[in-house]
C-alpha positions as CSV (number, residue, x, y, z in Angstrom):
1,M,-9.6,20.9,-36.9
2,A,-11.5,19.5,-39.7
3,F,-10.7,15.9,-40.9
4,E,-11.7,13.7,-43.6
5,Y,-13.1,10.0,-43.4
6,I,-11.4,7.6,-45.8
7,S,-11.9,3.9,-46.6
8,V,-10.0,1.2,-44.8
9,E,-8.2,0.2,-47.8
10,E,-6.9,3.9,-48.3
11,A,-6.0,4.1,-44.7
12,M,-3.8,1.0,-44.9
13,Q,-2.0,2.4,-48.1
14,R,-1.3,6.0,-47.4
15,D,1.2,7.7,-44.9
16,G,0.7,10.2,-42.3
17,L,-1.7,9.9,-39.3
18,R,-4.9,7.8,-39.7
19,M,-7.1,7.1,-36.8
20,V,-9.9,4.5,-36.3
21,V,-12.8,6.2,-34.6
22,V,-16.3,5.4,-33.7
23,G,-19.1,7.3,-35.7
24,G,-22.1,8.7,-34.6
25,T,-21.4,8.7,-30.8
26,P,-19.5,11.1,-28.6
27,S,-17.2,8.4,-27.2
28,P,-15.1,9.9,-24.6
29,W,-12.0,8.0,-25.8
30,G,-12.4,9.2,-29.3
31,E,-13.4,12.6,-28.6
32,A,-10.2,12.9,-26.2
33,A,-8.1,11.8,-29.0
34,K,-9.6,14.4,-31.5
35,G,-9.1,17.0,-29.0
36,L,-5.5,16.3,-28.7
37,L,-5.1,16.6,-32.6
38,H,-7.2,19.6,-32.8
39,I,-5.3,21.5,-30.3
40,K,-1.9,20.6,-31.9
41,K,-3.2,21.1,-35.3
42,I,-2.0,17.8,-36.4
43,D,-3.7,16.8,-40.0
44,W,-5.2,13.3,-39.7
45,A,-7.6,11.1,-41.6
46,A,-10.5,9.1,-39.9
47,V,-11.9,5.8,-40.6
48,R,-15.1,4.7,-38.8
49,L,-15.3,1.4,-36.8
50,D,-18.6,1.0,-38.4
51,H,-17.2,0.9,-41.9
52,G,-15.7,-2.4,-43.6
53,S,-16.0,-4.2,-40.2
54,E,-14.2,-7.4,-41.1
55,V,-11.3,-5.9,-42.8
56,L,-11.0,-3.3,-40.0
57,S,-11.2,-5.7,-37.2
58,A,-7.9,-7.6,-38.7
59,W,-6.2,-4.4,-39.2
60,A,-7.0,-2.5,-36.0
61,G,-6.9,-5.6,-33.6
62,Q,-10.3,-5.5,-32.8
63,Q,-9.9,-2.6,-30.5
64,G,-12.8,-0.8,-28.7
65,G,-11.4,2.9,-28.7
66,P,-9.5,5.0,-31.3
67,V,-6.4,3.3,-32.8
68,A,-4.0,5.7,-34.2
69,F,-1.8,4.8,-37.1
70,Y,1.3,7.0,-38.0
71,N,3.3,6.0,-41.2
72,N,4.7,2.5,-40.9
73,E,5.0,2.6,-37.1
74,K,2.9,0.2,-34.8
75,P,-0.7,0.9,-34.0
76,R,-1.2,3.1,-31.0
77,S,-4.3,2.4,-28.7
78,G,-5.2,3.7,-25.4
79,W,-5.0,7.0,-24.2
80,A,-1.4,6.9,-23.0
81,E,0.0,5.7,-26.4
82,I,-2.0,8.1,-28.4
83,L,-1.0,11.1,-26.0
84,L,2.7,10.4,-26.1
85,L,2.6,10.1,-30.1
86,T,0.8,13.5,-30.4
87,E,3.1,15.0,-28.1
88,R,6.1,13.8,-30.3
89,L,4.5,14.7,-33.5
90,A,3.7,18.4,-32.3
91,P,5.5,19.2,-29.1
92,T,3.8,22.6,-29.0
93,P,1.6,23.3,-27.4
94,P,2.6,20.8,-24.6
95,L,-0.2,18.9,-23.0
96,L,2.0,17.3,-20.5
97,P,3.8,19.5,-18.1
98,A,7.7,19.5,-18.1
99,H,7.9,19.5,-14.4
100,P,8.1,15.7,-13.4
101,A,5.6,16.2,-10.4
102,D,3.0,18.0,-12.5
103,R,3.5,15.6,-15.5
104,A,3.0,12.6,-13.0
105,L,0.0,14.3,-11.7
106,V,-1.6,14.9,-15.2
107,M,-0.7,11.1,-16.2
108,G,-2.4,9.8,-12.9
109,L,-5.5,11.8,-13.5
110,A,-5.6,10.9,-17.1
111,H,-5.6,7.1,-15.9
112,E,-8.4,7.8,-13.2
113,L,-10.6,9.5,-16.3
114,L,-10.0,7.2,-19.3
115,G,-7.8,4.2,-18.0
116,E,-9.3,0.7,-16.9
117,E,-11.2,0.8,-13.8
118,G,-11.4,4.7,-14.1
119,L,-14.2,7.0,-14.4
120,G,-15.2,6.3,-18.0
121,W,-14.8,2.5,-17.7
122,S,-16.9,2.5,-14.4
123,R,-19.5,4.6,-15.7
124,R,-19.8,2.4,-18.8
125,L,-20.5,-0.6,-16.7
126,Q,-22.7,1.4,-14.5
127,L,-24.9,2.2,-17.9
128,V,-24.6,-1.5,-18.8
129,H,-26.1,-2.4,-15.7
130,A,-29.0,-0.1,-15.7
131,G,-29.8,-1.4,-19.4
132,L,-30.0,-5.2,-18.3
133,Q,-32.1,-4.0,-15.3
134,G,-34.5,-2.0,-17.5
135,T,-33.8,1.2,-15.4
136,G,-32.3,3.3,-18.1
137,G,-28.8,3.3,-19.6
138,F,-27.8,1.3,-22.7
139,K,-30.6,-0.5,-24.6
140,E,-30.6,-4.1,-23.8
141,P,-28.9,-5.4,-27.2
142,V,-26.2,-2.9,-26.6
143,A,-25.9,-3.6,-22.9
144,K,-25.5,-7.3,-23.5
145,F,-22.7,-6.7,-25.9
146,L,-20.8,-4.2,-23.9
147,A,-21.2,-6.5,-20.8
148,A,-19.5,-9.3,-22.7
149,K,-16.7,-7.2,-23.9
150,Y,-15.7,-5.5,-20.7
151,G,-16.3,-8.1,-18.1
152,Y,-19.5,-6.9,-16.4
153,R,-20.7,-8.7,-13.5
154,S,-24.1,-8.0,-11.5
155,D,-22.3,-8.6,-8.4
156,T,-19.6,-5.9,-8.7
157,N,-22.1,-3.2,-10.1
158,P,-22.3,-1.7,-6.6
159,A,-18.5,-1.0,-6.7
160,N,-18.8,0.6,-10.1
161,G,-21.3,3.1,-8.5
162,I,-19.1,3.8,-5.6
163,R,-16.2,4.3,-7.8
164,V,-18.0,6.6,-10.1
165,A,-19.3,8.8,-7.4
166,S,-15.8,8.7,-5.5
167,L,-14.0,9.9,-8.6
168,L,-16.4,12.7,-9.5
169,R,-16.1,14.2,-6.0
170,M,-12.3,13.9,-6.4
171,L,-12.3,15.7,-9.6
172,A,-14.5,18.4,-8.5
173,G,-12.3,18.6,-5.1
174,R,-9.2,19.0,-7.5
175,L,-10.8,21.8,-9.3
176,A,-11.9,23.6,-6.2
177,V,-8.2,23.5,-4.9
178,Q,-7.2,24.9,-8.1
179,R,-9.7,27.6,-8.0
180,E,-8.4,28.7,-4.8
181,A,-5.0,28.9,-6.6
182,G,-6.3,31.3,-9.1
183,S,-6.5,28.5,-11.9
184,S,-9.2,27.1,-13.9
185,Y,-7.3,24.1,-14.9
186,Y,-6.6,20.6,-13.2
187,V,-2.9,21.1,-13.1
188,G,-1.0,24.4,-12.9
189,H,-2.1,27.4,-14.8
190,S,-2.5,26.0,-18.3
191,L,-4.3,23.7,-20.3
192,S,-3.2,20.0,-20.0
193,A,-4.4,16.4,-21.3
194,A,-6.3,16.0,-18.0
195,D,-8.4,19.0,-18.8
196,I,-9.4,17.6,-22.3
197,Y,-10.0,14.2,-20.9
198,S,-12.4,15.4,-18.1
199,A,-14.2,17.6,-20.6
200,T,-14.9,14.8,-22.9
201,I,-15.9,12.3,-20.4
202,M,-18.7,14.4,-19.1
203,A,-20.7,13.2,-22.1
204,L,-21.3,10.1,-20.2
205,F,-23.2,12.0,-17.5
206,R,-24.6,15.2,-19.1
207,P,-24.0,15.3,-23.1
208,L,-23.3,18.6,-24.8
209,P,-26.8,20.4,-26.1
210,Q,-27.9,18.8,-29.5
211,E,-26.9,21.9,-31.5
212,Q,-23.3,21.2,-30.3
213,C,-23.3,17.4,-30.5
214,E,-25.8,15.8,-32.8
215,M,-26.6,12.2,-31.5
216,R,-29.4,9.7,-31.4
217,A,-32.2,10.2,-28.8
218,S,-31.6,6.8,-27.5
219,T,-27.8,7.5,-26.9
220,R,-28.6,10.7,-25.1
221,A,-31.2,9.0,-22.7
222,A,-28.8,6.4,-22.0
223,F,-25.9,8.8,-21.2
224,E,-28.4,11.0,-18.9
225,T,-29.2,8.1,-16.9
226,L,-28.2,9.1,-13.2
227,D,-28.9,7.3,-10.0
228,A,-29.3,9.4,-6.9
229,E,-25.6,8.9,-5.7
230,T,-24.1,9.8,-9.1
231,K,-26.4,12.8,-9.6
232,A,-25.3,14.1,-6.1
233,A,-21.4,13.6,-7.0
234,L,-21.7,15.4,-10.2
235,H,-20.6,18.7,-9.1
236,P,-21.7,21.8,-11.3
237,A,-18.1,22.7,-11.4
238,L,-17.3,19.8,-13.6
239,I,-19.7,20.7,-16.2
240,E,-18.6,24.4,-15.9
241,H,-15.1,23.3,-16.6
242,R,-16.3,21.1,-19.4
243,D,-18.0,24.4,-21.0
244,M,-14.9,26.3,-20.6
245,I,-12.6,23.7,-22.1
246,Y,-14.9,23.4,-25.1
247,A,-15.4,27.3,-25.6
248,Q,-11.7,28.1,-25.3
249,H,-9.7,25.1,-26.6
250,L,-11.9,22.5,-28.4
251,E,-14.1,22.6,-31.5
252,L,-18.0,22.8,-31.6
253,P,-20.0,21.7,-33.0
254,L,-18.5,18.1,-32.7
255,S,-17.8,16.0,-35.9
256,L,-18.9,12.6,-35.1
């Protein structure tokens, strides 16, 4: 669903839904939030993090991911707060199952995808380490900035790689179980937030083609950095699921 970019000052003065997003890069957290809004057909206005940085930092609380503001309510940051807000604003179609066990499963998968120490978090630190070691990943200035912001420690990097590989294998295993049950989705037989989050996080491993996601060559090269263990764990089913979700439910090309 199309959205408009507005100034920081205008965003602070208007009602409705406004969301701070990173411009120019397919951040999994930002693209996931955009995906929720697209599927639920919620109108919103966007403010780039790279616009009006001093004012915006004070307004958004210096958040690293998307921050959603609805009318005069408190800001929502993090995948869970934004998901629950969108479920309230547009209950149909639901992206959280009604059945408690299925709902708990979607929330658990969502945390393992986008939450602290989850797949996106651990992969980001993995790419920071590669950049600082000169073996790919983020360029050194970006790597140093992210290292300080997200608590990177060189002695814990092996654990990040193990975590990334184990989570990729878990997700592929979940899709295999679902396939046996006749479903292409992570939970049940319909789209949930877990499917959207998995689709968007694949950008950190294998970005969408340039014609679908225009991005800087350096960013694409960083995201495509794969060591042997990560490459082995990146099962084709994960990319096939990503492509299906974008083809059937999300919007292409991406608007960054």
